[in-house]
C-alpha angles and dihedrals in degrees: 000000000000109000111270093204120075112281110236116240112272110257094023113119114241120232113300093022124107119209123246103225127181097030112141112252090006119161107242135189091242094082092041093053089063093050121108115245091253098049111123119252090213128028123180117192122192093326116191127183114183124178112209123236115215135180133193133062103226100023114028120208127197106233102167149325136254102229098213094164116016115186112323127168129189143139135224124203122214115275097015133114118228114197117211114198139167143116123307112284096022092119103260096130092041088055092054094046092048091053091058089037096242080130116037111235114243091209139346135055137273115202117196111185087344093305118117103234092191089073099045120118124227095277092046090051091051090055093046093049091060086065096039121054134172135217108207128223098226113062091187098056099037099063124073108239092211097058130073122242089254092050091050093052096043096047096088090051091046091053094050096038096237111178128323125310090261092049090052092051091050089049091051092053089047092051093048092053091046092058093046102262128125108257088223089068091074090100095054125098126236096257088063092064134074121244093262092048091051091052090053090054088053089052090049090051093052091052096048095094096036092233129198095233129033120190103205110195102195092315096179102037091102095048130089117247098262092051090045089064092048092052094046091049089047092052091049092048090051093048091055093047101040104026093241123177118216132200097197115198116192147139096217105090093190091059091045090049090055101046103031130088091193131014130213119197119209129200124179095337099319134094107238102178138016125183143129114294093248095047095046093051095047103033109023113178104191120079091227093052090052089053092050093049092049088063096057115088118232113216093226117094093203091052095040091054089063094051130094129190121244112221113204112214123220130017133293107273119246116267086218090067107016117189121265120254113007109011091216096055094096090065102024118132091194093056089054091049093050093050101258101293114210094233091071093063100035109033122060106222117235123213112267135175105247092168129016107289091358117111124182136174102219132109093218104033091135088063090062092061096073098030125126090223093063093045091052093045094054095035102245127131113281109258120247089246087067109038120197092262093058119104106281137162111351115240123256107289119212089229096036126114130207123216111283106238 
């Protein structure tokens, strides 16, 4: 869903927005003007976010770290949507928060329009955040209970001095109507709204400054199905009109499949597979991605009849003490099928391009291509290399666990 309309130059203020010149460390359009058309808007390099574990009351001691994000790298082009999916606790939300520096990165770099945001001072971050906004997951905790809905939506415009007070009031009413709320609700407080209505206020707030990049941390998880479709269609329409770029974090693979140009799959703090949305859903190459896709229903009875669920045995390892080698090897169906090769437990797989535009972190990704498990997960006929009598999906195990979606 790359934007069909011309993408505005990064750093240039969209209509109705006034620039913020002179701010120390500010991101300006000067550097962007020299960029090639294919230069990424966002580039993340070896990002790590660790949360320290300490013990002791009088004298604290550092005894370990929770490795929420442990060395991920990816790029986002202007005008595209990158979906970030994975089980609960894999580090998706932490990644989004680290990009906007709500969590300080432990290591690594985050380049926004070729500027390393991890080195920006307070004034530089203020200028950057005008171009990068976030839609938060929890609509109850992300809104100030002492402010009205109108005040919440207008606060970004107040901070950056966008338009006159009357203009901002009109813009608030327009935004509330855009996200499906009655503009007359602008004078109400958050406790007077339902959870879904609060989330729509959060969406309106993120759109107020018409940013270049929006980090959407499960923006529709609190909405009912009919409103989910409205918000998704709204985000797509705004992307086409304004050239927005989305990092879309979600559990619902069907939604991610619909809205994303590319999808990155995370497991235990690492990105294990990146590909176009169509390619990843039809030809997954990582055993974990195959297991995730097997849990998503397909609304076609003919295709669904050919599918079989992959039940992953065991629990997700602790991010405090992740497994050696491949982090998925403790639950991997492919490793069991191949006879437990030693590489899985001793060598940390590096991302490699197995197919054009399709990167995967797995030593034996090629073995997935002709596997019965993949065919049964995506609902295609089992390839001749893996006849129906070959070892396939393990049966439901009393101590097994399926991916938490």
